[in-house]
DODREN-296148 format. One line per 8 residues: their letters; for each residue y, x, z of C-alpha. Coordinates in steps of 0.05 Angstrom, whole numbers, plus 32768, in hexadecimal, padded with zeros to 4 digits. Example, Ala and Ser with C-alpha at 12.3 -4.5 7.8 and 13.67 -1.06 7.14 Angstrom:
2
as = 7FA6:80F6:809C; 7FEB:8111:808F $
# end
This chain:
124
martraaf = 816F:8C58:894A; 813A:8C86:8966; 8132:8C8D:89B2; 814C:8CD5:89B0; 818B:8CC0:898B; 8195:8C85:89BA; 818F:8CB4:89F7; 81C7:8CE1:89DC $
ndpdgary = 81F4:8CAA:89C1; 8230:8CA4:89F0; 826F:8C9F:89C5; 8298:8C85:8A00; 8284:8CBE:8A2F; 826C:8C8F:8A66; 822A:8CB3:8A72; 823B:8CFC:8A63 $
giptfwwq = 8286:8CFE:8A73; 829C:8D0E:8A2C; 8289:8CEC:89EA; 8242:8CFF:89D9; 821E:8CF9:8997; 81D9:8D09:897D; 81C7:8D41:894C; 81EF:8D36:890B $
gappgyat = 820C:8CF6:8929; 8253:8D0C:8938; 828A:8CE6:8912; 82B9:8D0A:88E3; 82F3:8D2E:8903; 82C9:8D57:8934; 82B0:8D9E:8928; 828D:8DD6:894D $
rrqltaag = 82AD:8E1A:8957; 8284:8E36:891D; 8299:8DFD:88F0; 82E2:8E08:8903; 82DB:8E53:88F5; 82BD:8E45:88B1; 82F8:8E19:88A1; 832A:8E4F:88B7 $
lrpggqpv = 833C:8E2B:88F8; 8335:8E36:8943; 8334:8E05:897E; 837A:8E1C:8992; 8373:8E0F:89DC; 835D:8DC7:89D7; 8327:8DAE:8A07; 82E2:8D9B:89F0 $
aaqvlwrg = 82E9:8D56:89D0; 82A0:8D42:89C9; 8259:8D5E:89C9; 8219:8D59:89A1; 81D8:8D57:89C8; 8192:8D61:89AC; 814D:8D74:89C5; 813C:8DBB:89B4 $
vggtrtay = 8114:8DF6:89CB; 811A:8DFB:8A16; 8138:8DB7:8A22; 8177:8D93:8A0E; 81A7:8DBB:89E3; 81F3:8DB0:89DF; 8228:8DBE:89AB; 8270:8DB3:89BE $
lyrvdlaa = 829F:8D92:898C; 82EA:8D9A:8983; 831B:8D6D:895E; 832C:8D87:8919; 8371:8D68:8918; 8385:8D8F:8957; 8368:8DD1:893F; 8397:8E0B:8930 $
pkrtatpa = 8392:8E3D:88F6; 836E:8E7E:8905; 839A:8EB8:8919; 839C:8EF5:88ED; 83A3:8F3C:8907; 83E6:8F5F:88FE; 83E9:8FA0:88D7; 83F0:8FC7:8918 $
qrtaigka = 83B2:8FA5:8934; 838B:8FB5:88F4; 83A1:8FFE:88F9; 838A:9001:8942; 8347:8FE2:8930; 833D:9015:88F8; 834D:904E:8927; 831D:9034:895B $
ltarrtcp = 82E5:902D:8929; 82F2:9073:890F; 82EF:908E:8956; 82AA:906D:895F; 8291:9093:8921; 82AE:90D7:8936; 827F:9107:8959; 829E:9125:8998 $
tchtvrpy = 8275:9165:8990; 827F:9178:8947; 82BC:914B:8939; 829D:9131:88F9; 82AA:90E9:88E3; 8265:90CC:88D5; 8254:9090:88A9; 8234:906F:88E6 $
fiprslge = 8249:905F:892D; 8238:9097:895F; 8200:907E:898C; 821B:9075:89D3; 81D7:9087:89EF; 81DC:90CD:89CF; 8227:90D8:89D5; 8228:9100:8994 $
clacafpq = 8213:90FB:894C; 81CA:9101:8938; 81D5:9146:891A; 81F0:9160:895C; 81BE:913B:8987; 8181:9152:8960; 8191:9194:893E; 815D:91AD:890E $
edaa = 8137:91EC:8923; 813F:9226:88F2; 80FC:9235:88D1; 80F0:9280:88D7 $
# end
Protein backbone atom coordinates (compact mmCIF):
# COMPACT_ATOMS: atom_id res chain seq x y z
CA UNK A 1 0.00 0.00 0.00
CA UNK A 2 1.36 3.42 -0.93
CA UNK A 3 2.15 5.95 1.78
CA UNK A 4 -0.72 8.19 0.65
CA UNK A 5 -3.21 5.35 0.89
CA UNK A 6 -1.85 4.32 4.29
CA UNK A 7 -2.22 7.90 5.56
CA UNK A 8 -5.91 7.96 4.65
CA UNK A 9 -6.76 4.39 5.65
CA UNK A 10 -8.79 4.54 8.88
CA UNK A 11 -11.72 2.13 8.53
CA UNK A 12 -12.37 2.16 12.30
CA UNK A 13 -12.52 5.95 12.55
CA UNK A 14 -9.90 6.13 15.32
CA UNK A 15 -7.85 8.90 13.69
CA UNK A 16 -10.48 10.97 11.83
CA UNK A 17 -13.59 10.29 13.92
CA UNK A 18 -15.50 8.51 11.13
CA UNK A 19 -14.41 5.65 8.88
CA UNK A 20 -11.99 7.04 6.32
CA UNK A 21 -10.83 5.49 3.06
CA UNK A 22 -8.45 6.48 0.29
CA UNK A 23 -9.46 7.43 -3.26
CA UNK A 24 -11.45 4.54 -4.80
CA UNK A 25 -10.86 2.50 -1.64
CA UNK A 26 -14.33 2.62 -0.09
CA UNK A 27 -16.06 -0.75 0.33
CA UNK A 28 -19.36 -1.50 -1.43
CA UNK A 29 -22.45 -0.16 0.28
CA UNK A 30 -21.26 3.46 0.47
CA UNK A 31 -21.98 6.19 -2.07
CA UNK A 32 -21.55 9.93 -2.48
CA UNK A 33 -24.52 12.27 -2.96
CA UNK A 34 -23.93 12.32 -6.70
CA UNK A 35 -23.82 8.55 -6.87
CA UNK A 36 -27.04 8.33 -4.87
CA UNK A 37 -28.68 10.88 -7.19
CA UNK A 38 -27.59 8.92 -10.25
CA UNK A 39 -29.20 5.82 -8.73
CA UNK A 40 -32.46 7.68 -8.02
CA UNK A 41 -31.83 7.91 -4.27
CA UNK A 42 -31.18 10.59 -1.65
CA UNK A 43 -29.48 10.43 1.77
CA UNK A 44 -32.87 10.74 3.49
CA UNK A 45 -31.66 12.49 6.65
CA UNK A 46 -29.00 9.96 7.58
CA UNK A 47 -25.70 11.29 8.96
CA UNK A 48 -22.43 11.01 7.04
CA UNK A 49 -21.33 7.38 7.40
CA UNK A 50 -17.76 7.61 6.09
CA UNK A 51 -15.44 9.78 4.05
CA UNK A 52 -12.87 9.50 1.29
CA UNK A 53 -9.71 11.57 1.57
CA UNK A 54 -7.16 12.26 -1.17
CA UNK A 55 -4.46 14.76 -1.97
CA UNK A 56 -5.63 17.25 -4.55
CA UNK A 57 -5.13 20.78 -5.72
CA UNK A 58 -4.91 23.05 -2.70
CA UNK A 59 -4.46 20.30 -0.13
CA UNK A 60 -6.44 17.37 1.15
CA UNK A 61 -9.83 16.86 -0.49
CA UNK A 62 -12.84 15.16 1.11
CA UNK A 63 -15.88 13.33 -0.24
CA UNK A 64 -18.55 12.30 2.24
CA UNK A 65 -20.16 8.88 1.90
CA UNK A 66 -23.65 7.70 2.85
CA UNK A 67 -24.96 4.18 3.34
CA UNK A 68 -26.88 2.94 0.33
CA UNK A 69 -29.10 0.61 2.37
CA UNK A 70 -30.41 3.58 4.43
CA UNK A 71 -30.95 5.85 1.41
CA UNK A 72 -34.50 6.84 0.50
CA UNK A 73 -35.96 7.17 -3.00
CA UNK A 74 -35.88 10.62 -4.57
CA UNK A 75 -39.03 12.66 -4.13
CA UNK A 76 -40.97 13.70 -7.20
CA UNK A 77 -42.78 16.99 -7.59
CA UNK A 78 -46.56 16.98 -7.34
CA UNK A 79 -48.62 18.25 -10.30
CA UNK A 80 -49.33 21.48 -8.38
CA UNK A 81 -45.61 22.01 -7.79
CA UNK A 82 -44.86 21.39 -11.48
CA UNK A 83 -47.52 23.94 -12.43
CA UNK A 84 -46.03 26.50 -10.03
CA UNK A 85 -42.54 25.90 -11.43
CA UNK A 86 -43.83 26.37 -14.98
CA UNK A 87 -45.52 29.65 -14.05
CA UNK A 88 -42.38 30.91 -12.31
CA UNK A 89 -40.22 30.09 -15.33
CA UNK A 90 -42.70 31.82 -17.66
CA UNK A 91 -42.63 34.90 -15.42
CA UNK A 92 -38.83 35.01 -15.74
CA UNK A 93 -39.20 35.09 -19.54
CA UNK A 94 -41.93 37.76 -19.62
CA UNK A 95 -40.76 41.34 -20.20
CA UNK A 96 -42.35 43.78 -17.72
CA UNK A 97 -42.17 46.61 -20.28
CA UNK A 98 -43.70 45.10 -23.42
CA UNK A 99 -45.32 42.03 -21.75
CA UNK A 100 -43.87 39.70 -24.41
CA UNK A 101 -42.85 36.17 -23.46
CA UNK A 102 -39.29 35.78 -24.77
CA UNK A 103 -37.45 32.50 -25.52
CA UNK A 104 -34.77 33.52 -23.00
CA UNK A 105 -34.75 34.64 -19.38
CA UNK A 106 -34.96 38.41 -18.95
CA UNK A 107 -31.57 39.66 -17.69
CA UNK A 108 -31.91 40.92 -14.13
CA UNK A 109 -29.23 43.52 -14.77
CA UNK A 110 -31.41 45.15 -17.45
CA UNK A 111 -34.85 44.52 -15.97
CA UNK A 112 -36.41 44.18 -19.42
CA UNK A 113 -35.96 42.24 -22.63
CA UNK A 114 -33.14 43.06 -25.05
CA UNK A 115 -35.52 44.64 -27.56
CA UNK A 116 -36.79 47.09 -24.93
CA UNK A 117 -33.38 47.73 -23.37
CA UNK A 118 -31.63 48.43 -26.69
CA UNK A 119 -34.22 49.75 -29.17
CA UNK A 120 -32.99 50.13 -32.72
CA UNK A 121 -32.72 53.68 -34.00
CA UNK A 122 -34.86 54.37 -37.07
CA UNK A 123 -32.66 55.07 -40.06
CA UNK A 124 -33.92 58.26 -41.70
